[in-house]
C-alpha positions as CSV (number, residue, x, y, z in Angstrom):
1,X,84.1,-0.8,99.8
2,X,80.5,-0.4,100.9
3,X,78.8,2.5,102.5
4,X,78.5,1.5,106.2
5,X,76.8,4.6,107.7
6,X,73.2,3.8,108.4
7,X,72.5,7.6,108.6
8,X,74.0,8.2,105.2
9,X,72.1,5.3,103.7
10,X,68.8,6.5,105.1
11,X,69.4,10.1,104.0
12,X,70.2,8.9,100.5
13,X,67.2,6.6,100.3
14,X,64.9,9.5,101.4
15,X,66.4,11.7,98.7
16,X,66.1,9.0,96.0
17,X,62.4,8.4,96.9
18,X,61.8,12.1,96.6
19,X,63.6,12.1,93.2
20,X,61.5,9.2,92.1
21,X,58.3,11.1,93.0
22,X,59.6,14.1,91.1
23,X,60.2,12.0,88.0
24,X,56.7,10.6,88.2
25,X,55.4,14.1,88.5
26,X,57.1,15.0,85.3
27,X,55.5,12.0,83.6
28,X,52.1,13.1,84.8
29,X,52.8,16.7,83.6
30,X,53.5,15.3,80.1
31,X,50.3,13.1,80.2
32,X,48.4,16.2,81.2
33,X,49.9,18.3,78.4
34,X,51.3,20.9,80.8
35,X,53.2,24.0,79.7
36,X,56.8,23.4,78.6
37,X,58.0,26.0,81.1
38,X,56.5,24.0,84.0
39,X,58.0,20.8,82.7
40,X,61.5,22.4,82.3
41,X,61.2,23.9,85.8
42,X,60.4,20.4,87.3
43,X,63.2,18.7,85.3
44,X,65.6,21.3,86.6
45,X,64.5,20.5,90.2
46,X,65.1,16.8,89.5
47,X,68.6,17.5,88.2
48,X,69.4,19.6,91.3
49,X,68.0,16.9,93.6
50,X,70.2,14.2,91.8
51,X,73.3,16.5,92.1
52,X,72.6,17.0,95.8
53,X,72.1,13.3,96.4
54,X,75.4,12.6,94.6
55,X,77.2,15.1,96.8
56,X,75.7,13.5,100.0
57,X,76.8,10.1,98.8
58,X,80.3,11.2,97.7
59,X,80.9,12.9,101.1
60,X,80.0,9.7,103.0
61,X,82.0,7.6,100.6
62,X,85.1,9.9,101.0
63,X,84.7,9.9,104.8
64,X,84.3,6.1,105.1
65,X,86.7,5.0,102.4
66,X,89.5,7.6,102.8
67,X,89.4,9.0,106.3
68,X,88.2,6.0,108.4
69,X,90.1,3.2,106.6
70,X,93.2,3.1,108.7
71,X,94.4,-0.1,107.1
72,X,95.1,1.5,103.7
73,X,98.5,2.5,102.6
74,X,99.3,5.9,101.2
75,X,99.3,4.5,97.7
76,X,95.9,2.9,98.2
77,X,94.5,6.1,99.6
78,X,95.9,7.9,96.5
79,X,94.2,5.4,94.2
80,X,90.9,5.9,96.0
81,X,91.2,9.7,95.6
82,X,91.9,9.2,91.9
83,X,88.9,6.9,91.6
84,X,86.6,9.4,93.5
85,X,87.7,12.2,91.2
86,X,87.1,10.1,88.1
87,X,83.6,9.4,89.4
88,X,82.9,13.0,90.1
89,X,84.0,14.1,86.7
90,X,81.7,11.5,85.1
91,X,78.7,12.9,87.1
92,X,79.1,16.5,86.3
């Protein structure tokens, strides 16, 4: 299944662009020989941003694939929940 919500896609794209900018910022910090504490702080911010983007995506995925897919059987829904949980465990 694909993510259909234009709002969710747009939100995720904005978040990913911000993360991309943060990652470039870390690269610049390394090039500029910035203090380790500053770099760790920025890397922590990148990690938090990725975790938040993951949560936004997973929420949209769960809503679209589990709640709004009326044509799925109970077994198929159960399989989707298992798949979602497997994905979540891999990301944490």
